N, C-alpha and C positions, 0 to 999 in steps of 0.2 A: 546456551542461547544460540539461536540460529541467525545467520546473516543473510539478508535478502538484497543483493544488488538489484538496482532498479533500471527499467527502461520505460520512459514515458513516451507515448507515441502520438505523433501528429503528422498527417499526410504521409504515413508509413515510414517516418523518420524517427530516430531517437533524439528527443529534445529534452530540455529542462526549462522550467519556468522559474521566475524569481517571485517568491511569496505568492504563488498561484496566479500571477498576472499574465494573461495570455498576450499582452502587449510587450512583455519582457521575456521573450522566448529565444533560447539559443539552440541551434541545431548542432548536435555532436556527431551524428553519424547518419548516413543515408542507407546504411545496411544494418538494421537492428539485429538480424540473425548472427552476424559476425561479432557484434557486441556480446551476445549471449554466449557464443563460443569462447570469447575471451574470459567471461565470468567463470565458465566451466574450467578453463585451463588454469585459472587462479585458485581453484579448489572449491568453488561454490557448488552447493547442492540445490539451492533454491534460487528463484528469480521472482521479482515483483514487477508486474507490468500494469500500466494504466493507459487506457485509450482516452486521451484528453479531449478529442473531438466527441467521442461517445458520451463523455461525462456531461458535456453541455447539451447535447441533442437527444440523448437516449437511443442512439443508434450504435452500430458496430463497424465503422468504416475501416478499422485496422485489424479486423478479425483474422484475416489471412496471415498477418505477421505473427499474431499470438499463436495461431494454430501451428505455424511452421516451427516456432520456438519449442512448443510443447512436443512436437513430433520428432524434431531433429537434434535438439541441443543436449538432451540427457538431463536437463534441469527440471525440478519440480516447480510448476508454474502456478502463481496466484495472480489473478487479474481483476481489475476493477475499471469502472468508467462506463456509464450508460446501461448497466444491467438492471432492467426494470420490469422484466417479464420472465415467466418460467421458460418460455421458448428460448430466450437468450442464455439463461442459466444452463439449460440442457444442451444448447449448441456448443458452449464452451467445454462443459464436462465431457461431452461426446468426443471432443477434439483432443482429449487427454490432459486438459487443465485440471490441476488438483483441487484448487479452491477458487471460488468466485467471490468477489467482494461487492456487497450491496451498500450503496450510500444513500442517495436521494430517496430511493424506493423504500429503504429500511426505515427512514424517518417519516415519510409521507404516507406509507401504506403498511401499517403494522400487521393487518391480516395476511398480506402477501408475505411479509417477513416470517411470520409464524408458520405459514404453510411451507415455505422453502426450508426452514430449519427442520420441520417435522419430516419432510420428504428426503432431504439431502444431508442432514446432520452436519458433521464436521467439514463438509465440502463448502459450507456457507460461512463466510466471514462478513464483518460489517466495518465500514470505514467511519471512524469518529473523527471528523475534521473540525478542529477547534479554532475559532476566531474570537478573541476576547471573551473566552469562556462559554461561547455558544456554538452550536453545530452549524457549519456551513454546508450548503448543498449546491447541486447543479454545476459541478465543476468549480466550486468555490465562488461562483458568481453571485450567490445569495446567502444571507445569514438568517437562520431561523430564530425563533424565540425560545427554543429548547436548549437548556444548559447541557454542556457535555457530561456533567455529573449525573443529571437526571436521565440522560440517554443511556449511559452505561448501566445504570440501575435497571432500566427497562430491558436492556439486552440480556443482562444476566438472568433476569426473571423469565424471559422468553426461552432461554436455553441456548443462546448463542455461545459458542466456545471461544472464538478468536476475534479480536478487534485489531484494526490498524489505526492507531491514534496519531494524528498529525497536528502539531502546533503550526498553523499556517504562517504565523509571524516569523517562524524560524526556517521555513522551507526555502532552500536554495540560497540562504543568506550567509552560510558558512561561518556562523558565529556561535556554534554549539547548539546542543539540543536542550529541550526543557526538562531537565532531570527532575525538578520538583513536581511537575505534573505527573510524570510516570511513577514517582515515589508515592504520591497520594493515591493514584488509581490502583497501583499494585497492592497497597496496604488495605484498600477498601473492598476490592472485588477479586473474585476467583477466576476472572477471565484470563485467557492467554493473550497478553498484550504485546503487539509489535509496535515498537517506537519508530516514528517517521518524522522527518523534518529537522534539518540542522545537524545531523550526525556528521561531523566534519573532521574529527581527530580520533586517534586511537584511544586517547583519554576518554572520549565520549563512549567508545565501545566498552572500555573497562568499567566505567561508571554504570552503564545500563546493565552489563552482565552482573555487577554486584547487587543490583536491585532485584535480580531474579526474573527478569523479563523473558518472555518466550522468544522474542526476536527483535532485530533492528534492521532498518532499511538504510542502505547506503546509495545515495544518488549522485548529486553533483560532486561530492568529495572524491569519488572514483574518477569521474570524467576529467577533473582538473588535476588529478594526481596527488591530491592532498592526503588520501588514504590508500595504503597498499592493501588490496583486498585479501591477499594471502595472509598477511600479518593480522588483519582484522579477524579473519576466520579462526586463526590460531588462538588469538586472545579470547574469542567468544567461547572457546571450549574449556 
């Protein structure tokens, strides 16, 4: 299993939200590139980045930060947030990003998703953000009428390889991850699943590893010191 330490970006700063609420935002660093270097020093190979402003607006206000991390940190970058056109997909991939994550566009524009998967293959991932069993979009500010289960079935049929699945109710709450959700999805689908939301202890890492998941994202737990990243990476192997 791969560990993806995370940087969520807002106004070019590393921040964290509580359960996706933009009104409950904590700024952890005004120098995200230095955070990426710290991840690398701890033994990380990957990094998960989200442009929180882009997720709401469909723009890329934090692109320069993502590009700098891709070019300078030595980490393999996956990024999401506001990626709703091929021009933006190409912009990130050209900057050295390994994988771009489609969210709102993947749900609302299936022809676009199919086209991107056909053109870019494994460089395209999809964010499956779950709120009460349904897919949330537009930076989690809206909840769709599509169930997470039905969405995963569509993605597998289309040929998507990787999904980042987040239980929004767990995100930033530091109360553990939704192991049952990932157990159900991993049993039902052949997708490479990256667990996100509430990964707050080494026990969570061990449990997700035991499920055979492709990856797990560590966010707030690293910033607060609740998880030692080096130990988490060792456990994941």
